[in-house]
C-alpha positions in Angstrom: 54.8 40.7 93.9 57.9 39.1 92.2 58.6 36.7 89.3 57.6 39.1 86.5 59.5 39.3 83.1 60.6 42.7 81.9 60.9 41.8 78.2 62.3 45.1 77.0 64.6 47.3 79.0 67.8 49.3 78.7 69.5 48.7 82.0 72.5 51.0 81.8 70.6 53.8 80.2 67.9 53.6 82.9 70.5 54.0 85.6 72.2 56.8 83.8 68.9 58.7 83.2 68.0 58.3 86.9 71.0 60.6 87.5 70.1 63.3 84.9 67.6 66.1 84.6 64.2 64.6 83.8 61.7 66.8 82.0 58.8 64.3 81.6 56.6 66.4 83.8 57.0 69.6 81.7 53.9 71.0 80.1 55.4 73.6 77.9 58.5 74.7 76.1 58.8 77.7 78.4 58.9 75.4 81.5 61.5 73.2 79.7 63.8 76.2 79.0 63.4 77.5 82.6 64.4 74.2 84.1 67.4 73.9 81.7 68.6 77.4 82.6 68.3 76.5 86.3 70.3 73.3 85.8 73.0 75.1 83.7 73.3 77.7 86.5 73.6 75.0 89.1 76.3 73.1 87.3 78.2 76.4 86.9 77.9 77.2 90.5 79.3 73.9 91.7 81.9 73.8 89.0 80.9 70.5 87.6 82.2 69.8 84.1 80.3 68.4 81.2 77.1 69.0 79.3 73.6 69.9 80.4 71.7 66.8 79.4 67.9 66.4 79.9 65.7 63.5 79.1 62.1 62.5 79.1 60.8 65.3 76.8 57.5 64.6 75.2 56.9 67.6 72.9 53.6 66.2 71.6 52.1 66.9 75.0 53.3 70.4 75.4 51.1 73.5 74.9 53.1 74.5 71.8 54.0 71.0 70.6 57.2 72.5 69.2 60.8 71.8 70.1 63.1 74.5 71.6 65.2 76.1 68.9 69.0 76.2 68.9 68.9 79.9 69.8 66.6 79.3 72.7 68.8 76.5 74.0 71.9 78.9 73.6 70.1 81.4 75.8 69.2 78.7 78.4 72.7 77.2 78.5 75.2 79.8 77.2 78.3 78.4 78.7 78.2 74.7 78.0 76.8 72.2 75.5 73.2 71.3 76.0 71.1 68.4 74.7 67.4 67.8 75.3 66.4 64.2 74.5 63.0 63.0 73.4 61.7 60.4 75.7 61.8 57.9 72.9 65.6 58.3 72.3 65.2 59.0 68.6 65.4 62.8 68.6 66.9 65.6 70.4 67.3 69.4 70.3 70.8 70.9 70.9 72.4 74.3 71.3 75.2 75.6 69.2 78.0 74.1 71.3 76.4 70.6 71.3 75.7 70.9 67.5 79.4 71.5 66.9 80.5 68.8 69.4 78.3 66.3 67.5 80.4 67.0 64.4 77.8 69.1 62.5 78.1 72.5 60.9 75.7 74.8 59.1 76.2 73.1 55.7 76.3 69.5 57.0 74.4 67.0 54.8 71.9 64.7 56.5 73.7 61.5 57.7 72.6 58.1 56.4 69.6 57.1 58.5 69.0 60.5 60.0 68.1 64.1 59.5 69.3 67.6 60.6 66.1 69.5 60.6 66.2 72.9 58.9 64.0 76.0 58.8 62.6 77.6 55.7 65.9 79.3 55.0 67.8 76.1 55.2 69.4 76.8 58.6 69.7 74.0 61.2 67.0 74.4 63.9 68.8 72.3 66.5 66.5 69.3 66.1 68.3 66.1 65.2 66.5 62.9 64.2 67.7 59.2 64.3 71.4 58.9 63.4 71.9 62.6 63.6 70.7 62.4 67.2 72.9 59.4 67.7 76.0 61.5 66.8 75.0 64.1 69.5 74.4 61.4 72.1 77.8 59.9 71.4 79.4 63.3 71.8 78.3 63.6 75.4 81.2 62.8 77.7 81.2 59.1 78.6 80.7 58.0 82.2 83.6 56.2 83.9 83.5 52.4 84.5 82.7 53.0 88.1 79.8 55.3 87.2 78.4 52.8 84.8 78.6 50.1 87.5 76.6 52.3 89.9 74.1 53.1 87.1 73.6 49.4 86.4 73.2 48.5 90.1 70.7 51.4 90.6 68.7 50.3 87.5 68.5 46.6 88.5 67.5 47.5 92.1 64.7 49.7 90.7 63.5 46.9 88.4 63.6 44.4 91.2 61.5 46.8 93.3 58.8 46.5 90.6 58.7 42.8 90.9 60.9 41.8 87.9 63.1 38.7 88.3 63.9 38.4 84.6 65.1 41.4 82.6 65.9 41.5 78.8 68.4 44.2 77.9 67.7 45.2 74.3 70.7 47.3 73.4 73.5 45.8 75.5 76.8 47.5 75.7 79.8 45.2 75.1 80.9 45.7 78.7 77.6 44.8 80.3 77.9 41.0 80.4 81.3 40.9 82.2 80.0 43.4 84.8 76.6 41.8 85.6 77.6 38.7 87.6 79.1 40.6 90.5 76.3 43.3 90.3 73.7 40.6 90.6 75.5 39.1 93.5 75.3 42.4 95.3 71.7 42.8 94.4 70.7 39.5 95.8 72.7 40.2 99.0 71.0 43.6 99.4 67.3 42.8 98.6 67.2 39.0 98.4 66.0 38.7 94.8 67.6 36.3 92.3 67.5 37.9 88.9 68.4 36.7 85.4 69.3 39.0 82.5 69.2 38.3 78.8 71.5 40.4 76.6 70.9 41.6 73.1 73.8 43.8 71.8 73.5 45.7 68.5 74.1 43.4 65.6 77.5 44.9 64.7 78.8 43.9 68.1 77.3 40.5 68.3 80.2 38.5 67.0 82.7 40.2 69.3 80.4 39.7 72.3 79.8 36.1 71.3 83.6 35.4 71.1 84.1 36.4 74.7 80.9 35.1 76.3 82.6 32.1 77.8 84.3 34.4 80.3 81.0 35.6 81.8 77.9 33.7 80.6 76.1 31.8 83.4 72.7 30.6 84.5 71.9 34.3 85.4 73.4 36.2 82.4 73.1 34.9 78.9 73.8 36.3 75.4 70.3 35.7 74.1 70.6 37.4 70.7 71.4 40.5 68.7 69.3 43.6 67.8 68.6 45.6 64.7 66.4 48.6 64.0 63.8 48.4 61.2 62.4 51.9 61.7 62.2 54.9 64.0 59.5 56.1 66.3 56.0 57.6 66.3 56.8 60.9 68.0 59.6 61.5 65.6 57.4 60.5 62.7 60.1 58.1 61.6 58.2 54.8 62.4 57.8 53.1 59.0 54.1 53.1 58.0 52.1 51.5 55.3 50.0 54.7 55.1 51.5 58.2 55.1 51.4 60.3 58.2 48.8 63.1 58.2 51.5 65.4 59.4 54.7 63.8 58.0 57.9 65.5 57.0 58.7 66.1 53.4 60.6 63.1 52.2 59.6 61.0 55.2 55.8 60.8 54.5 55.8 57.1 55.5 58.5 57.4 58.1 61.9 55.9 57.7 62.9 52.4 56.8 66.2 51.8 58.6 67.0 48.4 57.2 66.6 46.7 53.8 65.4 43.2 53.1 69.0 42.2 52.3 70.1 43.5 55.6 67.4 41.7 57.5 68.3 38.5 55.7 72.0 39.0 56.6 71.1 39.6 60.2 69.1 36.4 60.4 72.0 34.5 58.8 74.6 35.9 61.1 72.6 35.2 64.3 71.9 31.7 63.0 75.6 31.2 62.5 76.2 32.3 66.1 73.4 30.2 67.5 71.5 33.1 69.0 68.2 34.9 68.5 67.4 38.1 66.7 65.3 41.0 68.0 64.1 43.7 65.6 62.8 47.1 66.6 59.7 47.6 64.4 57.1 50.1 65.5 55.2 50.9 62.3 53.0 48.4 60.4 55.3 48.5 57.4 58.3 47.7 59.6 56.5 44.8 61.3 55.5 43.4 57.9 59.1 43.7 56.7 60.4 41.6 59.6 57.7 39.0 59.3 58.5 38.8 55.6 62.2 38.3 56.4 61.3 35.5 58.8 59.2 33.9 56.1 62.1 34.0 53.6 64.6 32.6 56.1 65.1 28.9 55.5 67.0 28.6 58.8 64.2 29.9 60.9 63.5 26.4 62.1 63.9 24.6 65.3 61.8 23.1 68.0 58.6 25.0 68.9 57.9 25.3 72.6 54.5 24.6 74.1 53.3 28.1 73.1 54.5 27.6 69.5 57.5 29.9 69.7 60.5 28.8 67.6 63.5 28.7 69.9 67.2 28.3 70.0 69.2 27.0 73.0 71.9 29.4 74.1 74.6 28.7 76.7 73.6 25.1 76.6 70.7 25.7 79.0 68.5 28.6 78.1 65.9 28.5 75.3 65.3 31.9 73.6 63.2 33.0 70.7 64.8 32.7 67.3 63.1 35.9 66.1 61.2 38.5 68.1 59.5 41.7 66.9 60.0 44.6 69.4 57.2 47.2 69.9 54.8 46.3 67.0 52.7 49.4 67.9 50.8 49.3 64.7 50.1 45.9 63.0 48.1 45.6 59.8 45.1 43.2 60.1 46.6 40.9 57.4 49.8 40.4 59.5 48.2 39.7 62.9 48.0 35.9 62.4 51.5 35.6 61.1 53.1 35.8 64.5 51.6 32.6 65.8 51.8 30.9 62.5 55.5 31.5 62.2 56.4 31.2 65.9 57.8 34.7 66.1 57.5 36.5 69.5 55.4 39.7 69.5 57.2 41.7 72.2 55.1 44.8 72.9 55.1 47.7 75.4 51.4 48.7 75.9 52.6 51.5 78.3 53.8 53.4 75.2 50.1 54.0 74.3 49.8 56.2 77.3 52.6 58.4 76.0 51.8 58.3 72.3 48.1 59.2 72.2 48.7 62.7 70.8 51.2 61.5 68.2 48.9 58.7 67.1 45.9 61.0 66.7 47.9 63.6 64.8 50.0 61.3 62.7 47.8 58.2 62.0 44.2 59.3 62.6 42.8 56.8 60.1 44.8 53.8 61.5 43.9 54.0 65.2 42.1 50.7 65.1 45.4 49.0 64.3 47.2 50.4 67.4 48.4 47.6 69.6 45.8 45.0 68.4 46.2 42.8 71.5 42.8 41.3 71.3 43.3 40.3 67.7 46.7 38.9 68.4 45.5 36.7 71.3 42.5 35.5 69.3 44.9 34.6 66.5 47.0 32.3 68.7 49.5 34.7 70.4 49.2 33.2 73.9 49.8 35.7 76.7 53.3 35.1 78.0 53.9 32.6 75.3 54.0 34.4 71.9 52.9 37.7 73.3 55.3 39.4 75.8 55.1 42.6 77.7 57.8 45.0 78.7 58.3 48.7 79.2 61.3 49.9 77.2 62.6 51.7 80.3 64.0 54.4 80.4 61.9 55.4 77.4 59.0 55.2 79.7 58.9 54.2 83.4 59.0 50.5 84.2 55.8 50.3 86.3 54.0 47.1 85.1 50.7 48.7 86.1 51.1 51.2 83.2 51.0 48.5 80.7 48.1 46.8 82.4 46.1 50.0 82.3 47.0 50.5 78.6 46.2 47.0 77.6 42.9 46.7 79.6 41.5 50.3 79.5 43.3 51.7 76.4 43.6 55.2 77.8 45.3 57.2 80.5 44.0 57.5 84.0 41.4 60.3 84.1 40.4 60.0 80.5 36.8 59.3 79.6 36.0 56.0 78.0 35.2 57.6 74.7 38.9 58.8 74.5 40.2 55.3 74.5 42.4 54.2 71.5 41.1 51.1 69.7 38.9 50.0 72.7 37.9 46.8 70.8 41.6 45.7 71.2 41.3 45.6 75.0 42.3 42.4 76.8 41.5 41.2 80.3 43.5 42.0 83.4 44.5 38.3 83.7 45.7 38.2 80.1 47.7 41.3 80.6 49.5 40.0 83.7 50.1 36.7 82.0 51.9 38.6 79.2 54.4 39.7 81.9 55.0 36.0 82.6 53.0 35.9 85.8 51.2 32.5 86.2 47.6 32.6 87.6 
């Protein structure tokens, strides 16, 4: 099966994480710490430099549902910095060495857009959220250019193996575009699949990437747009919600707005000036509303609508891309559902997240479960599958198996769960509609 569109991926990160310790199958904090200790000992035994970095952690599914403390991570990795990443890439736990390497100390204030979580005595626990996590991630030693190239090639080969011939990279490093042409040549020679890639660098890099795109842009690799973040994630309780979390953190009862209306307006203006699209990460219903509101205010959100009703802009003189797309939209208020089709804004969702977020949803938003991934309502309101409604995975946040999103969209629950455990079963769609949302024609 080929010809599918992976509408939300992180190519380089996927390849890198394929080379790291993956803890997605852990069921408890004890198991996590045991595997970290073993990895730390292995690295010491072979004399390999660097940090102990683990990914894929889903604390909500653990027996304790609590993160390892800094002291526990110190015991597991006493000789080197250690970072344990949440699967959603918005939180991590670190040991003392990694905490210092990230630039933090006992008295550090919370950074803008993030939080250093503290215990009752005001001491850092080791848990870092949003921009505080970003500082720790940036402190991890950077791979070499040759390593990045191998990571990118491994990721694209894996995605091709799942049937994807079009991949959208939604947080593109500035170096990715120049690298991709030759990597795609190698991929086609190896496995015979012609693949195209759309790039969406972070907004702050968009102008610089745009200024050099003439050196590498082609029919296969295009600068499709830029990306901004409107909120955080469900598992970190930083997705921006209209209603407060049942178990939210003090000061973040509704999650965290990571962009202001003024900043959204500026992002739309900048991308309009560059002649590219804008993709906005918006998981919570308040974040989704903020993006749709910005689109409604934007006098330059115009252009030719395609046959599905999406407002498009032509990039590289040949490729039509959405002028505005909302990424994730995991909760959408009923009043905002029709606004996607009415405004021509793409609703780019990853139903597979439902399979990973069930515990977080039930604990954090128990009264809003009917608004989780309202796919049936979106389609009935005019979001044509594959036209206005797009599916992706967000790999490596979750695995890129399209069947996971099909299961989530059609059955609304994990395999092995009873029907009564489904989340918002009234929002289920058909198998054909789900595959069409990946771009497959029937």
